[in-house]
C-alpha positions as CSV (number, residue, x, y, z in Angstrom):
1,M,-13.8,23.9,14.3
2,Q,-16.5,22.7,11.9
3,L,-14.3,23.5,8.9
4,E,-11.3,21.7,10.5
5,I,-13.4,18.5,10.7
6,R,-14.4,18.8,7.1
7,K,-10.7,19.3,6.1
8,I,-9.8,16.2,8.0
9,I,-12.6,14.3,6.1
10,L,-11.2,15.6,2.8
11,I,-7.7,14.6,3.7
12,G,-8.9,11.2,4.6
13,L,-10.5,10.8,1.2
14,L,-7.4,11.9,-0.5
15,A,-5.4,9.4,1.6
16,F,-7.8,6.7,0.4
17,I,-7.1,7.6,-3.2
18,S,-3.4,7.6,-2.6
19,I,-3.6,4.1,-1.0
20,T,-5.5,2.8,-3.9
21,L,-3.0,4.2,-6.4
22,F,-0.2,2.7,-4.4
23,Q,-2.0,-0.7,-4.5
24,R,-2.2,-0.4,-8.2
25,W,1.5,0.3,-8.5
26,T,2.2,-2.7,-6.2
27,I,0.2,-5.0,-8.5
28,F,1.9,-3.6,-11.5
29,Q,5.2,-4.5,-9.9
30,Q,3.9,-8.1,-9.3
31,E,2.9,-8.3,-13.0
32,Q,6.4,-7.3,-14.0
33,L,7.9,-9.9,-11.7
34,A,5.6,-12.6,-13.2
35,A,6.7,-11.6,-16.7
36,Q,10.4,-12.1,-15.9
37,A,12.5,-14.9,-17.3
38,P,11.6,-18.3,-15.8
39,K,13.5,-19.5,-12.8
40,L,16.2,-22.2,-13.3
41,T,17.1,-25.3,-11.4
42,E,20.5,-25.8,-9.8
43,N,21.5,-27.5,-13.1
44,G,20.5,-24.4,-15.0
45,Q,17.4,-26.0,-16.6
46,P,14.0,-24.3,-16.7
47,I,11.6,-25.4,-14.0
48,D,8.8,-27.4,-15.7
49,E,7.3,-29.5,-13.0
50,E,3.6,-29.6,-12.5
51,I,3.0,-32.7,-10.3
52,P,2.7,-31.9,-6.6
53,Q,6.0,-32.3,-4.8
54,T,6.5,-34.7,-2.0
55,P,5.7,-33.2,1.4
56,E,8.7,-35.1,3.0
57,E,10.8,-31.9,2.5
58,A,8.8,-30.0,5.1
59,Q,6.6,-32.7,6.6
60,P,8.6,-35.9,7.1
61,A,5.7,-37.6,8.9
62,I,3.7,-37.6,5.7
63,D,4.9,-40.4,3.4
64,I,4.1,-39.4,-0.2
65,E,6.6,-39.9,-3.0
66,D,7.0,-37.8,-6.1
67,V,5.4,-38.8,-9.3
68,P,8.1,-40.1,-11.7
69,Q,9.7,-37.2,-13.5
70,G,10.7,-36.6,-17.1
71,E,7.2,-36.2,-18.5
72,Q,6.6,-33.5,-21.1
73,A,4.2,-30.7,-20.4
74,V,0.7,-31.8,-21.3
75,S,-0.6,-30.4,-24.6
76,A,-4.1,-29.7,-25.6
77,G,-5.9,-32.8,-26.9
78,Q,-9.4,-33.9,-27.7
79,V,-12.0,-32.4,-25.4
80,V,-15.2,-33.5,-24.0
81,K,-17.9,-30.8,-24.0
82,V,-20.4,-30.6,-21.2
83,K,-23.5,-28.4,-21.0
84,T,-25.8,-27.9,-18.0
85,D,-28.4,-25.1,-17.3
86,L,-25.6,-22.9,-15.8
87,I,-22.3,-23.9,-17.4
88,I,-20.6,-25.0,-20.5
89,A,-17.4,-26.9,-19.8
90,E,-14.6,-28.6,-21.6
91,I,-12.6,-31.5,-20.2
92,D,-9.3,-32.1,-22.0
93,L,-8.6,-35.9,-22.4
94,N,-4.9,-35.1,-22.1
95,G,-4.9,-35.0,-18.3
96,G,-8.6,-35.2,-17.7
97,N,-8.6,-31.6,-16.6
98,I,-11.4,-28.9,-16.8
99,T,-9.7,-26.5,-19.1
100,R,-12.7,-24.3,-19.9
101,L,-15.8,-23.3,-18.0
102,D,-18.3,-20.7,-19.2
103,L,-21.0,-19.2,-17.1
104,I,-24.2,-19.1,-19.1
105,E,-26.2,-16.7,-16.9
106,H,-23.4,-14.2,-16.5
107,P,-22.4,-12.6,-19.9
108,V,-19.2,-10.9,-20.5
109,S,-20.9,-7.5,-20.5
110,V,-24.2,-5.7,-21.0
111,E,-23.3,-5.1,-24.6
112,Q,-22.6,-8.8,-25.2
113,P,-25.5,-10.6,-23.5
114,D,-25.2,-13.8,-25.6
115,Q,-21.5,-14.3,-24.8
116,P,-21.0,-16.2,-21.5
117,F,-18.2,-15.2,-19.2
118,E,-15.3,-17.6,-19.5
119,L,-14.0,-18.3,-16.0
120,L,-11.7,-21.3,-16.6
121,K,-9.5,-21.2,-19.7
122,S,-6.3,-22.7,-21.1
123,G,-5.5,-20.8,-24.2
124,G,-3.3,-17.7,-24.5
125,A,-1.6,-15.9,-21.6
126,D,-4.6,-16.0,-19.3
127,V,-4.6,-19.5,-17.9
128,F,-7.0,-20.9,-15.2
129,T,-7.6,-24.6,-15.1
130,A,-8.8,-27.2,-12.6
131,Q,-6.5,-30.3,-12.3
132,T,-6.8,-33.5,-10.3
133,G,-4.9,-36.7,-10.0
134,L,-3.6,-39.6,-7.9
135,I,-0.1,-40.1,-6.6
136,G,1.4,-42.8,-4.4
137,K,4.6,-44.2,-2.9
138,Q,4.5,-47.6,-4.8
139,Q,6.5,-48.2,-7.9
140,R,3.5,-48.2,-10.2
141,E,1.8,-45.8,-12.6
142,Y,-0.8,-43.4,-11.3
143,P,-3.2,-41.2,-13.3
144,N,-2.1,-37.7,-12.8
145,H,-3.1,-34.5,-14.6
146,K,-0.9,-35.4,-17.6
147,T,-2.4,-38.9,-18.2
148,V,-4.2,-39.4,-21.5
149,F,-7.7,-40.7,-20.8
150,Q,-10.4,-42.1,-23.0
151,A,-14.1,-41.2,-23.1
152,E,-17.3,-42.9,-24.3
153,K,-18.3,-39.8,-26.2
154,T,-17.3,-36.2,-26.7
155,E,-20.5,-34.3,-26.0
156,Y,-22.8,-34.4,-22.9
157,E,-25.8,-32.2,-22.1
158,L,-28.1,-32.2,-19.1
159,Q,-31.5,-33.2,-20.4
160,S,-34.8,-31.7,-19.3
161,G,-36.2,-33.6,-16.4
162,N,-32.7,-34.8,-15.2
163,N,-30.9,-33.2,-12.3
164,D,-27.6,-35.0,-12.6
165,L,-25.1,-35.5,-15.4
166,Q,-22.0,-37.7,-15.3
167,V,-19.0,-37.9,-17.6
168,K,-16.8,-41.0,-17.3
169,L,-13.1,-41.1,-18.4
170,T,-11.1,-44.3,-18.4
171,W,-7.4,-45.2,-18.2
172,T,-5.7,-48.6,-17.7
173,A,-2.2,-48.7,-16.3
174,S,0.4,-51.2,-17.4
175,D,-0.1,-53.2,-14.1
176,K,-3.7,-53.8,-15.2
177,V,-5.2,-51.4,-12.6
178,V,-8.3,-49.7,-14.2
179,Y,-9.1,-46.1,-13.3
180,H,-12.4,-44.4,-14.0
181,K,-12.4,-40.6,-13.5
182,I,-16.0,-39.5,-13.1
183,F,-17.2,-35.9,-13.3
184,S,-20.6,-35.2,-11.8
185,F,-22.5,-32.0,-12.6
186,K,-25.9,-31.0,-11.1
187,R,-28.7,-28.8,-12.2
188,N,-28.7,-25.2,-10.9
189,S,-25.3,-25.7,-9.3
190,Y,-21.7,-24.7,-9.8
191,N,-20.4,-27.7,-8.0
192,V,-18.4,-30.4,-9.7
193,D,-17.7,-33.7,-8.1
194,I,-14.6,-35.6,-9.4
195,N,-14.3,-39.3,-8.2
196,F,-11.5,-41.7,-9.1
197,E,-12.9,-45.3,-9.1
198,V,-9.9,-47.7,-8.8
199,D,-10.4,-51.3,-9.9
200,N,-7.3,-53.1,-8.7
201,K,-6.8,-56.0,-11.1
202,S,-3.1,-56.2,-10.1
203,A,-1.6,-59.0,-8.0
204,T,-0.7,-56.7,-5.0
205,D,-2.5,-54.2,-2.8
206,W,-2.9,-50.7,-4.2
207,Q,-2.2,-47.6,-2.2
208,G,-2.7,-44.0,-3.3
209,F,-3.4,-40.4,-2.5
210,L,-5.6,-37.7,-4.2
211,Y,-4.6,-34.2,-5.1
212,A,-6.6,-31.4,-6.5
213,Q,-5.2,-28.0,-7.6
214,F,-6.0,-24.9,-9.6
215,Q,-3.4,-23.6,-12.0
216,R,-3.4,-20.1,-13.3
217,S,-1.2,-17.3,-14.7
218,N,-0.8,-13.8,-13.2
219,V,-2.6,-11.7,-15.8
220,Q,-4.6,-8.7,-14.8
221,T,-7.5,-8.5,-17.3
222,E,-10.2,-6.6,-15.4
223,Q,-10.0,-3.1,-14.0
224,F,-12.5,-2.1,-11.4
225,G,-12.7,0.1,-8.3
226,L,-11.4,3.6,-7.8
227,F,-9.4,4.9,-10.8
228,G,-9.4,1.4,-12.3
229,S,-7.5,-0.3,-9.5
230,P,-7.9,-4.0,-9.8
231,T,-9.6,-6.1,-7.1
232,Y,-7.8,-9.0,-5.6
233,K,-6.9,-11.9,-7.8
234,G,-5.0,-14.9,-6.5
235,G,-4.9,-17.8,-4.1
236,V,-7.0,-18.1,-0.9
237,I,-7.2,-20.7,1.9
238,Y,-9.3,-21.3,5.0
239,E,-8.1,-23.4,7.9
240,P,-9.2,-23.4,11.5
241,A,-5.9,-22.1,13.0
242,E,-5.5,-18.9,11.0
243,K,-8.9,-18.7,9.3
244,Y,-9.2,-16.9,6.0
245,Q,-5.9,-16.0,4.3
246,K,-4.9,-14.6,0.9
247,I,-2.0,-16.3,-0.8
248,D,-1.1,-13.9,-3.6
249,F,1.1,-14.7,-6.6
250,G,4.1,-13.0,-4.9
251,E,3.8,-15.3,-1.9
252,I,3.5,-18.3,-4.1
253,E,6.6,-17.0,-5.9
254,D,8.6,-16.6,-2.7
255,N,7.4,-19.4,-0.4
256,K,5.8,-22.8,-0.9
257,L,2.5,-23.1,1.1
258,N,2.7,-26.1,3.3
259,I,-0.1,-26.4,5.9
260,V,-1.6,-29.6,7.3
261,T,-5.1,-29.3,8.5
262,D,-8.1,-31.5,9.4
263,S,-10.5,-29.2,7.6
264,G,-10.8,-26.1,5.5
265,W,-10.7,-25.3,1.8
266,V,-8.3,-23.9,-0.8
267,G,-8.9,-22.0,-4.0
268,M,-8.4,-19.1,-6.4
269,I,-10.5,-16.0,-6.5
270,Q,-11.0,-13.0,-8.7
271,H,-13.6,-10.2,-9.0
272,Y,-17.1,-11.7,-8.7
273,F,-15.9,-15.3,-9.2
274,V,-14.3,-18.1,-7.3
275,G,-12.8,-21.6,-7.8
276,A,-12.5,-23.6,-4.5
277,W,-11.6,-27.1,-3.7
278,L,-13.7,-28.4,-0.8
279,P,-11.9,-31.5,0.7
280,Q,-14.2,-34.3,1.5
281,G,-13.9,-37.1,4.0
282,Q,-11.5,-37.6,6.9
283,G,-8.3,-35.5,7.1
284,P,-5.7,-34.4,7.6
285,F,-5.2,-32.6,4.3
286,Q,-2.1,-30.8,3.1
287,F,-2.5,-27.4,1.5
288,Y,0.3,-26.6,-0.9
289,S,1.3,-24.1,-3.6
290,K,4.0,-23.8,-6.1
291,R,5.3,-21.6,-8.9
292,I,6.1,-23.6,-12.1
293,N,7.2,-22.8,-15.6
294,R,5.6,-24.2,-18.7
295,S,7.1,-23.4,-22.1
296,G,8.6,-20.2,-20.6
297,Q,5.3,-19.1,-19.0
298,P,5.1,-18.7,-15.2
299,L,2.1,-20.6,-13.8
300,Y,0.9,-20.8,-10.2
301,N,-0.5,-23.9,-8.5
302,I,-2.5,-24.0,-5.3
303,G,-4.4,-27.0,-4.0
304,Y,-4.5,-29.8,-1.5
305,K,-3.5,-33.5,-1.1
306,T,-4.9,-36.2,1.1
307,T,-2.3,-37.5,3.6
308,T,-3.9,-40.8,4.6
309,P,-3.5,-43.4,1.9
310,L,-6.4,-45.4,0.5
311,T,-5.5,-49.1,0.4
312,I,-7.3,-51.4,-2.0
313,A,-6.7,-55.2,-2.0
314,S,-6.0,-57.2,-5.1
315,E,-9.2,-57.8,-7.1
316,A,-11.0,-55.2,-5.1
317,Q,-12.4,-51.7,-5.8
318,G,-12.2,-48.4,-4.1
319,E,-12.6,-44.7,-4.8
320,L,-11.2,-41.3,-3.9
321,G,-13.1,-38.1,-4.5
322,A,-12.8,-34.3,-4.8
323,K,-15.4,-31.6,-4.8
324,A,-15.1,-28.2,-6.3
325,Y,-17.2,-25.0,-6.4
326,I,-16.4,-23.1,-9.6
327,G,-18.7,-20.2,-10.3
328,T,-20.0,-16.9,-9.0
329,K,-19.7,-15.4,-5.5
330,E,-23.5,-15.3,-5.2
331,Q,-23.9,-15.3,-1.5
332,D,-27.0,-17.6,-1.4
333,R,-25.0,-20.2,-3.3
334,L,-21.9,-19.8,-1.1
335,N,-23.9,-20.1,2.1
336,A,-25.7,-23.2,0.7
337,Q,-22.3,-25.0,0.5
338,D,-22.3,-25.1,4.3
339,I,-18.5,-24.7,4.3
340,E,-17.0,-22.6,7.0
341,G,-15.4,-19.4,5.7
342,L,-16.4,-19.8,2.1
343,I,-18.6,-16.7,2.2
344,L,-15.4,-14.7,3.0
345,T,-14.4,-14.9,-0.6
346,V,-16.9,-12.0,-1.0
347,D,-14.3,-9.6,0.3
348,Y,-15.7,-6.6,2.0
349,G,-12.5,-5.8,3.8
350,W,-12.2,-4.4,7.3
351,L,-15.8,-3.1,7.1
352,T,-17.4,-6.6,6.7
353,I,-19.2,-6.1,10.0
354,I,-21.1,-3.2,8.3
355,A,-21.2,-4.3,4.7
356,S,-22.4,-7.9,5.3
357,P,-25.6,-7.0,7.1
358,M,-26.1,-4.1,4.7
359,F,-26.1,-6.5,1.8
360,K,-28.5,-8.8,3.5
361,V,-31.0,-5.9,4.0
362,M,-30.5,-4.8,0.4
363,N,-31.0,-8.4,-0.8
364,W,-34.2,-8.7,1.2
365,I,-35.6,-5.4,-0.3
366,Y,-34.5,-6.4,-3.8
367,K,-36.7,-9.5,-3.6
368,Y,-39.7,-7.2,-3.5
369,V,-38.7,-4.3,-5.8
370,Q,-36.7,-6.3,-8.3
371,N,-34.4,-3.3,-9.1
372,W,-31.1,-2.7,-7.4
373,G,-31.2,1.0,-8.1
374,W,-34.5,1.5,-6.3
375,T,-33.2,-0.9,-3.6
376,I,-30.3,1.6,-3.0
377,V,-32.8,4.5,-2.8
378,I,-34.9,2.6,-0.2
379,V,-31.8,1.7,1.8
380,T,-30.7,5.4,1.8
381,I,-34.1,6.4,3.1
382,L,-33.9,3.8,5.9
383,L,-30.4,5.0,6.8
384,K,-31.7,8.6,7.0
385,L,-34.5,7.4,9.3
386,V,-32.0,5.6,11.6
387,F,-29.7,8.6,11.8
388,F,-32.6,11.1,12.0
389,P,-32.2,12.1,15.7
390,L,-28.5,12.8,15.3
391,S,-29.0,14.6,12.0
392,A,-31.8,16.7,13.5
393,A,-29.6,17.8,16.4
394,S,-26.7,18.7,14.1
395,Y,-28.9,20.7,11.7
396,K,-30.2,22.6,14.7
397,S,-26.7,23.4,15.7
398,M,-25.9,24.6,12.1
399,A,-29.1,26.7,12.1
400,K,-28.1,28.4,15.3
401,M,-24.6,29.0,13.9
402,K,-26.1,30.6,10.8
403,K,-28.3,32.8,13.0
404,F,-25.3,34.1,14.9
405,Q,-23.2,34.5,11.7
406,P,-23.3,38.4,11.9
407,R,-22.0,38.3,15.4
408,L,-19.1,36.0,14.3
409,M,-18.3,38.5,11.5
410,T,-18.3,41.3,14.0
411,L,-15.8,39.4,16.2
412,R,-13.5,38.9,13.2
413,E,-13.6,42.6,12.3
414,R,-12.9,43.5,16.0
415,Y,-9.9,41.2,16.6
416,G,-8.5,41.2,13.0
417,D,-5.4,39.0,12.8
418,D,-5.3,38.0,16.4
419,R,-6.4,34.5,15.8
420,Q,-5.9,33.3,19.4
421,K,-8.1,36.0,20.8
422,L,-10.6,35.5,18.0
423,N,-10.9,31.8,18.7
424,M,-11.3,32.5,22.5
425,E,-14.1,34.9,21.9
426,M,-15.8,32.5,19.4
427,M,-15.7,29.6,21.9
428,K,-17.1,32.0,24.5
429,L,-20.0,32.8,22.3
430,Y,-20.6,29.1,21.5
431,K,-20.7,28.4,25.2
432,Q,-23.0,31.2,26.0
433,E,-25.5,30.3,23.2
434,K,-25.1,26.6,23.8
435,I,-23.8,26.0,20.2
436,N,-21.8,22.9,19.3
437,P,-19.5,23.8,16.4
438,M,-18.8,20.1,15.7
439,G,-22.5,19.1,15.7
440,G,-22.9,19.8,12.0
441,C,-20.0,17.4,11.1
442,L,-21.2,14.4,13.1
443,P,-23.6,13.0,10.5
444,I,-20.7,13.2,7.9
445,L,-18.3,11.4,10.2
446,I,-20.8,8.6,11.0
447,Q,-21.7,8.2,7.3
448,I,-18.1,7.7,6.2
449,P,-17.9,4.0,7.3
450,V,-21.4,3.4,5.8
451,F,-20.1,5.1,2.6
452,I,-17.0,2.9,2.4
453,A,-19.0,-0.2,3.3
454,L,-21.5,0.4,0.6
455,Y,-18.7,1.0,-1.8
456,W,-17.4,-2.5,-1.2
457,V,-20.9,-4.0,-1.4
458,L,-21.4,-2.4,-4.8
459,L,-17.8,-3.4,-5.9
460,E,-17.8,-7.0,-4.6
461,S,-21.4,-8.3,-4.8
462,V,-21.8,-10.2,-8.1
463,E,-25.6,-9.8,-7.5
464,L,-25.2,-6.1,-8.6
465,R,-23.0,-7.0,-11.6
466,Q,-24.7,-5.7,-14.7
467,A,-27.7,-4.6,-12.7
468,P,-29.6,-1.9,-14.5
469,F,-31.4,1.1,-12.9
470,I,-33.2,3.5,-15.3
471,G,-32.5,4.8,-18.7
472,W,-28.8,5.1,-19.4
473,I,-27.6,3.3,-16.3
474,K,-27.2,-0.3,-17.4
475,D,-24.8,-1.5,-14.8
476,L,-24.8,0.0,-11.2
477,S,-21.4,-1.6,-10.4
478,L,-19.7,0.6,-13.0
479,K,-19.4,4.3,-13.4
480,D,-22.2,6.4,-14.9
481,P,-21.3,6.4,-18.6
482,F,-22.6,9.9,-19.1
483,Y,-21.6,11.3,-15.6
484,V,-25.1,12.5,-15.0
485,L,-25.2,11.3,-11.4
486,P,-21.8,12.8,-10.4
487,V,-22.8,16.2,-11.8
488,L,-26.2,16.1,-10.0
489,Y,-24.3,15.2,-6.8
490,G,-22.0,18.2,-7.2
491,A,-25.0,20.5,-7.8
492,S,-26.7,19.1,-4.7
493,M,-23.5,19.6,-2.6
494,F,-23.4,23.2,-3.8
495,V,-27.0,23.8,-2.7
496,M,-26.3,22.2,0.7
497,Q,-23.5,24.7,1.2
498,K,-25.9,27.5,0.7
499,L,-28.0,26.1,3.6
500,N,-25.0,25.9,5.9
501,P,-23.4,28.8,7.7
502,A,-20.5,30.2,5.6
503,P,-17.0,30.2,7.1
504,I,-15.9,33.7,8.3
505,D,-12.4,33.3,6.8
506,P,-12.3,34.2,3.1
507,I,-9.7,31.5,2.3
508,Q,-11.9,28.9,4.0
509,Q,-14.8,30.1,2.0
510,R,-12.9,29.5,-1.2
511,V,-11.9,26.1,-0.1
512,M,-15.5,25.2,0.7
513,Q,-16.7,26.6,-2.7
514,A,-14.2,24.3,-4.4
515,L,-15.4,21.1,-2.6
516,P,-18.4,20.5,-4.9
517,I,-16.0,20.5,-7.9
518,V,-13.5,18.3,-6.2
519,F,-16.1,15.7,-5.1
520,T,-17.8,15.8,-8.5
521,F,-14.5,14.9,-10.1
522,L,-13.8,12.3,-7.5
523,F,-17.2,10.6,-8.1
524,L,-16.7,10.4,-11.8
525,W,-15.0,7.0,-11.3
526,F,-17.2,5.6,-8.6
527,P,-19.8,3.0,-9.2
528,A,-23.1,4.5,-10.3
529,G,-24.9,2.8,-7.5
530,L,-22.7,4.5,-4.9
531,V,-23.1,7.9,-6.4
532,L,-26.9,7.2,-6.5
533,Y,-26.8,6.6,-2.8
534,W,-24.9,9.8,-2.0
535,L,-27.1,11.9,-4.3
536,V,-30.3,10.6,-2.7
537,N,-28.7,11.1,0.7
538,N,-27.9,14.7,-0.2
539,I,-31.5,15.4,-1.4
540,L,-33.0,14.0,1.8
541,S,-30.5,16.0,3.8
542,M,-31.3,19.2,2.0
543,A,-35.0,18.7,2.7
544,Q,-34.4,18.0,6.3
545,Q,-31.9,20.8,6.7
546,W,-34.2,23.3,5.0
547,Y,-37.1,22.5,7.3
548,I,-35.0,22.7,10.5
549,T,-33.2,25.9,9.4
550,K,-36.5,27.6,8.6
551,K,-37.9,26.4,11.9
552,Y,-35.0,27.7,14.1
553,S,-33.9,30.8,12.1
């Protein structure tokens, strides 16, 4: 019975691997789809439309007209460079868009500590930019994300002693309406506020709406997880009715997102990082998405529009604003936004109920030990203490089984190939001696959810990205570069088998002997932090099992 449970566990792990490989194949198919020839309009022309479409097609009650068509795709122009304590950004004056954003405190890799990670980018195949603009139903010009702005200077830097930095762009329409597009950056923050100040110098009232969107290509550049399967990259939204939802590139390809909501947020996420638009002011807002083509390259937009027009009288002023968070998925920073559901971008999957409090405990411990590796060791010890009563009972059961191993061998010799009779006599013996054959497997079964939850904590928590432990382990979120921990784990598993009662069936014995090799191979690709947890857990289990076995043998 005990072996059967272990076989079920092994089959479950193999199923987990198969699912992961299937997910990798699915994403590969999506990549191939994204690389196909651009879609054509009914007239046979390539789709090259970037301005948000009018919602009248699906929402007649919302009266927003299209921006006039026929504009050429915006090309790279002069850029304004911005530097704060956390980011280096570039704002392209052709559109007034954030076309590059580097994260100073998060380098590309341990081997390149002086090269910041480039989150937003506009060059090459891997595109990820933040775009904003105004649209309206009047027959006038509005500054959209193709408009050419002017700036007072081309370099800005947050000075020591200042907590805020503003960059002002200006554009004047033919009807003499003056638009100021103001970017506000803050110290120790990944937030960017973008406000449009409208000075209506025209002879008539001005009406307009704000839109904010992310635009990116479907290029898989990072490989993480089991056997290099990529983590999720694509669109996400949060709204009160359906809560947190992923809108992947395939869904954007097939269906246009069109949700009207009074609150929520919309964005794009990838491993460790997120860009999210956080609508401000009174709703409702319309969340939208669209697949477009620019110079033969498929691009995917996801964003939101205001649905209530701002009206500004002649010779008066007004403003519309957008707020974005573009940076890391550091949980303290996400929680500080005080935006419902934003913390869910740290995607722990269906085990969030275990993984989230586990990370909070780990984060609390880390503040004292300042080393994520030792934090994992301490958490493992705490988990062993929590499960100690159950583990002790199971080890007692295994110790009793090992004590009665000669009698089990005698039963096997007596009943030979009559497995039904053999099982009946074994169960009779277990009942007489009050032995629970499943008792030894209960700690393993209980630890599997903890194991998977910790896997997602190590995989998804940017706090553990590039976190060193000791010596050769420079990044606990990646595999052990020299495979020392997986080999030590396999050795510990082999020793644990010697402490357990051996199966009476020779075939089952050979299967059990192969398990250390199988799991060693499996753990070669797991994050070093996860293997560290399992190794420490095995060492503690061996000590506990040796003591109990010696006491009851």
